[in-house]
N, C-alpha and C positions, 0 to 999 in steps of 0.2 A: 682150333681153326686151321685148315690146311692152307699152306702158302703155295702159290704158283710162281715159279721163276719168271719174271717179266722179260728177261734177256734171252730166253730160249723159245723157239717155236714148238718145242715138244710139250704138249699138254699133259703127258703122262708123268712128268716129273713133278712130284708134290712133296710138301714138307711132312715129315713123320714126327709126330709127338710121342715122346717116350715116357714111360711111367716113372722112371728115376729122373726127375727134373732138377732144375737149378735150385729150387727151394729146398728139396730134400738133401741135395749135396751141400748146400750152405749149412743146413741143420747138422749134418754129419760132421762137417769141418769145424763148426762152432763159430763161424763168422760170415759176414757178408762178402760177396765178391765185387770187385770194381777194377777199373783200369786207370793206372797212373801213367800219363803220357808225357814223358820228359822230352822237351824240345829246346833247341838252342844251337848256336854255332858249334862247329867242330872245335874241341878244346874247351868248351864251356863247362865241362864236368858232368855231363849227362850219365855216362856209363859208370863213372866213379861213384856218383851220388846214388844211382839206382842200385849198384852192388852193395854199398854200405847200408842203405835202407833195407834192402833185401835181407841182409844178415840180421838186422835189428828185428824185423818182422818174423823171421824164422825162429829166433830165440823166444818169441812170444807164441810159438806154435801156430803161426798163420801160414796157410798153404799159399805159396807164391811161385811165380815163374818170371824170369827176365827174357824179354825179346830185345836183342841188341842189334843195331844197324849193321855192324861189320859181320857179326855171326850169321845173321839172316842171309846176307849176300854170299855166304859160302854154300848155301843149300837152296832154300825156298825161292830166293830171288837172284840166283847166280846167273840167270839168263838176261838180267836187266842191266842197262848202263846208267848214265847219269844225265840223259836228256830230260827235259821237262816232262815229257810223256812217260818215260821210264820211272822217274821219281814219283809221278802220280800213281802209276801202277804198283810200285813198291809199297807206298803208303796204304793203298787200297787193300793189298794182300795182308799187310800187317793188321789193318783194322779188322778184317774178317777173322784172322787167326786169334786176335785179342778177344773178339766176340765169342769164339769157341771156348777159350779159357774162362771167360766170364760165365758162360753157361755151365761150365764144369765146377763152378764155385771157387775158382782160384783167383787170388789177387794178382793181377798182371802188371808188371812194370816194363814199359817200353822206352828204349833210348834211341831216338832217331832225330837227326837234324830236322827232318820234315819241314822244309823251308817255306812251303806255300800255305797260306792261311786257308785257302779254299779246300785243300787236301785234308787238313786237320779237321775242318768243319764237316767234311764228308765222313770222316772216321767217327766224329761225335754223333752223327746221324745213324751210323751203323750200330754203334754201341748203345746209344741212348744218353741223353743229357745227364740223367741222375747218376749214371755209372761211369761217366768219363770225367777224369780229373786232369786238366792240363797243367803241367808243371813247367814253367818257363825258366830255364837256366840263363840268366840275363847278363853273363859276363860279356863285356864289349869286345869288339874285334881286336883292339890293341892287346888286351890281356890274353885272348885266345891265341893270337899270333905269337906272343912271347912264350907261351907254354909250348905250343906246336910239338906235342909229344911224339907225333908220327912223322913230322917233317913235311906235312902236306901243304902248309901255307908257303913254305919255301919253294916247293915244286910248282905250286900254282903261280907264284910271283914270276917265275922264270918261264912259264908257259908249258911246263911238262904235264900239268893237269888242267884240262879245260872244264868249263862249267863248274868251277869250285865255289861253293856257297860262301859269300862274304867277300870274294875277290872278283870273280867273273860271272857270278850268278847271284841273284838277290836272296836275302833272307827277310821274310815278312814276319815281324814281331807279333806275338799274340796281342789282341786288343784287351781282352778281359780274362786272363788265365785264372783258374781257381787258386793256383799257388804261384807266386813270383819269388824266386830265390836268386838273390844277387850273389852268384857263385864267384864273382870277381872280387868280392870283399869279404863275404862270410867264409869261415873255415868249414870243414866237412861236418864236424859235430853240430855246429850252429845251423847248418843247412838241413841236416837230418831232423833236428829238433823242431825246426819250422814246419816241416812236413808232418811229423808225428803229431804236433799240436793241432794242425788242421784236421787230421784224420780222427783224432780223439774228440 
C-alpha cells in the first residue's frame, strides 16, 4: 500500500515498497528487530548500560546499533539547541532514524534523556508499540548529580547551562516503562541481566 506524506502538498511523493523487506532481513540476520529506548536523567547510566548491553548482544551474533544523544548532536542534530521545541525535534528525528534501523532488521539501542513523556509517546507511535521497549534508568537526581561525569550539573547549578534537565528543565518519568532499571542501586551486570531476562 502506497503512503502519502501528510506533511507535504506534493502529491507525487509516495512510499516505495521494496522486495527485500524487514521480514527477509530479519530472516537473514536470524533474529527479530526492535528498539530499546533508554531514558533517564543525565548521569543515570543510559549510555554505559546501552554500550554494555550492546557488547553482550554482539557476542550473541545479534545485529545492533547504538544511537547516543551526544553523538547524534555532532551530526544529524547539530543544528538543534535545548529549547523545548528543539528537544522535541531531536527526539522526533531519532524516532524516525530508529524506525529505519528497525526496518533494516537491526536491534537499535538509543540513549537519550528524552525528558518529555509526550515526545517518547510520539516515538512509540512512529515505531509501533510491539517494537518499542522503553527502558527507564531510574537513578534519582542526587545520585546523578554526585556522579556528574561531564561536570554538567555543576555548570547548570551556577547558571552556565540553561534549560538543563533535572535542574532548570523538568524530566517527566515514564508511567509504564517496559523495563525499569534502578541504575542508582543495581550494578552494571545486574542491570544488564534484568534487560536480558526481559528480552528472553
